[in-house]
C-alpha positions as CSV (number, residue, x, y, z in Angstrom):
1,M,-7.3,-20.4,13.3
2,S,-3.6,-19.8,13.4
3,T,-3.4,-20.7,9.7
4,A,-6.0,-18.1,8.7
5,I,-4.1,-15.5,10.8
6,S,-0.8,-16.4,9.1
7,V,-2.5,-16.1,5.7
8,F,-3.8,-12.6,6.5
9,R,-0.4,-11.5,7.9
10,I,1.1,-12.5,4.5
11,V,-1.6,-10.7,2.6
12,Q,-1.0,-7.6,4.9
13,A,2.7,-7.7,4.1
14,V,2.1,-8.1,0.3
15,V,-0.5,-5.2,0.2
16,T,1.8,-2.9,2.2
17,I,4.8,-3.7,0.0
18,T,2.7,-3.1,-3.1
19,G,1.6,0.3,-1.8
20,L,5.2,1.3,-1.0
21,V,6.4,0.2,-4.4
22,W,3.6,2.3,-6.0
23,V,4.8,5.3,-3.9
24,L,8.4,4.7,-5.1
25,T,7.4,4.6,-8.8
26,G,5.2,7.6,-8.3
27,A,8.1,9.5,-6.8
28,I,10.4,8.5,-9.7
29,D,7.8,9.8,-12.2
30,F,7.2,13.0,-10.2
31,F,10.9,13.9,-10.0
32,G,11.5,12.9,-13.6
33,G,8.7,15.1,-14.7
34,R,10.0,17.9,-12.5
35,N,13.5,17.7,-14.0
36,N,12.1,17.8,-17.6
37,N,9.3,20.4,-16.9
38,D,6.7,17.8,-17.8
39,S,3.6,18.7,-15.8
40,M,1.6,15.6,-17.0
41,R,4.3,13.3,-15.6
42,Q,4.5,15.3,-12.4
43,E,0.7,14.9,-12.0
44,K,0.9,11.2,-12.7
45,G,3.7,10.8,-10.2
46,S,1.9,12.7,-7.4
47,N,-1.3,10.7,-8.0
48,G,0.8,7.5,-7.9
49,M,2.4,8.5,-4.6
50,V,-1.0,9.4,-3.0
51,N,-2.7,6.3,-4.3
52,G,0.1,4.0,-3.3
53,A,0.1,5.4,0.2
54,A,-3.6,5.0,0.5
55,V,-3.4,1.4,-0.7
56,G,-0.6,0.6,1.7
57,I,-2.2,2.2,4.7
58,I,-5.8,1.2,4.2
59,G,-4.9,-2.4,3.1
60,A,-2.7,-2.9,6.1
61,A,-5.3,-1.5,8.5
62,V,-8.1,-3.7,7.0
63,C,-5.9,-6.8,7.3
64,Q,-5.0,-5.9,10.9
65,A,-8.7,-5.5,11.7
66,I,-9.4,-9.0,10.3
67,I,-6.4,-10.4,12.3
68,T,-7.7,-8.8,15.5
69,A,-11.2,-10.1,14.8
70,L,-9.9,-13.6,14.2
71,N,-7.9,-13.5,17.4
72,G,-11.1,-12.5,19.3
73,I,-12.8,-15.7,18.2
74,S,-12.6,-18.3,20.9
75,M,-13.5,-21.9,20.5
């Protein structure tokens, strides 16, 4: 059981990091578009920030729920 929990902790970390990187690249696009008055790039950047935050938060929460459920199983 501890192996499965460790695997889900790794998956949780990877999903969270992926979401944060997505937020970072979205912020770079947003501010780059703002500096150049490119509304399309600003929109793309803001969507990237929102989607990245959602992936990071929801993915981490789902993995944590799985870990908690696995901890609740007793043999």
